[in-house]
C-alpha positions in Angstrom: 15.7 3.8 43.1 12.7 3.5 41.0 14.8 5.5 38.5 18.0 3.7 39.3 16.0 0.6 38.5 14.7 1.6 35.7 18.0 2.7 33.9 19.0 -0.6 34.9 16.7 -2.7 33.1 17.1 -0.6 30.1 20.7 -1.6 30.1 19.8 -5.3 30.9 17.6 -5.2 27.8 20.9 -3.9 25.9 22.8 -6.7 26.9 20.3 -9.4 26.0 20.3 -8.2 22.5 24.0 -9.1 22.3 25.0 -12.6 21.3 26.3 -15.3 24.1 30.0 -16.1 22.7 32.3 -14.9 20.2 33.8 -10.7 20.6 30.9 -8.3 20.8 31.1 -4.9 19.5 27.9 -2.7 20.5 27.6 0.9 19.8 25.9 2.6 22.4 23.9 5.6 20.7 23.3 9.1 21.8 19.9 8.0 22.3 20.2 5.4 24.3 22.6 7.0 26.6 20.4 10.3 26.8 17.7 8.0 27.7 20.1 5.9 30.7 21.0 9.6 31.7 17.5 10.9 31.9 16.3 8.0 34.2 19.3 8.4 36.3 19.1 12.2 36.9 17.0 11.9 40.4 19.0 9.1 41.8 20.9 10.6 44.8 23.8 8.5 44.0 24.0 9.9 40.6 23.3 13.4 41.8 26.3 13.1 44.3 28.7 12.1 41.8 27.6 14.7 39.4 28.1 17.6 42.2 31.4 16.1 43.6 32.8 16.1 40.4 31.1 20.0 39.8 31.7 21.3 42.9 34.8 23.3 41.9 33.1 24.8 38.7 29.6 25.8 40.9 32.0 27.7 43.6 33.7 29.3 41.3 30.6 30.2 39.5 28.8 31.5 42.3 32.3 33.3 43.6 33.1 35.2 40.5 29.8 35.3 38.6 31.5 33.3 36.1 30.3 30.9 33.4 32.4 27.3 33.7 29.4 25.5 34.3 27.7 26.4 31.0 31.4 26.2 29.1 31.8 22.4 30.4 28.1 22.1 29.2 29.1 23.6 26.1 32.6 21.6 25.7 30.2 18.3 26.6 27.9 19.2 23.8 29.8 20.1 21.3 33.0 17.5 22.0 34.9 17.7 18.3 34.0 21.4 17.6 35.5 24.2 19.9 34.7 26.6 17.2 30.9 25.7 18.1 31.1 25.3 21.4 32.8 28.9 21.5 30.0 30.5 19.1 27.2 28.8 21.6 28.7 30.7 23.9 29.3 34.0 22.3 33.1 33.6 22.9 36.3 33.5 20.9 38.0 30.6 20.8 41.1 31.7 22.9 38.5 32.7 25.6 37.1 29.6 25.2 40.4 27.8 25.8 40.8 30.1 28.6 38.2 28.7 30.3 39.0 25.2 29.1 42.2 25.8 31.1 40.1 26.6 33.8 38.0 23.9 34.1 41.0 21.7 33.7 42.9 23.0 36.6 39.8 23.3 39.1 39.1 19.6 38.2 42.1 18.5 38.4 41.8 16.8 34.9 43.1 16.7 31.5 40.1 17.0 29.3 42.3 15.7 26.5 42.1 12.2 28.5 39.3 10.5 27.0 38.5 8.6 30.3 38.6 12.0 32.0 36.4 13.6 29.4 33.9 11.1 29.4 33.3 11.4 33.6 32.8 15.3 32.8 30.3 14.6 30.1 28.6 12.0 32.9 28.4 14.3 35.5 27.4 17.5 33.1 24.4 15.5 31.3 23.9 14.1 34.6 23.5 17.2 36.7 21.3 18.7 33.7 19.0 15.6 33.2 20.1 15.2 29.8 
């Protein structure tokens, strides 16, 4: 609860910076997002969200001595470059795409869908406390 309170306070500070009228656009910098996620990492509700979304990957990796969770982390870390994600994982792009397909199948997600990719990104970042 303390971490949740601190994260909500940080988000409220962002809201306070916005003008009260008109259409507003606010860019959430990576540093601010990571700060919020870091504060929420130990919150039981955030952990429950992360683990419920990531459980199929965790179980698959445990049963098959697999690397789907590290793959998910790499594609979240390099969302615009599959080549960079493949390089970090020491894989060919073909092998990376095969793993992404398995991740999508296990999670029943389409990672080309922005909302679904964002949910995975939040879950992975919260799980690892980033």
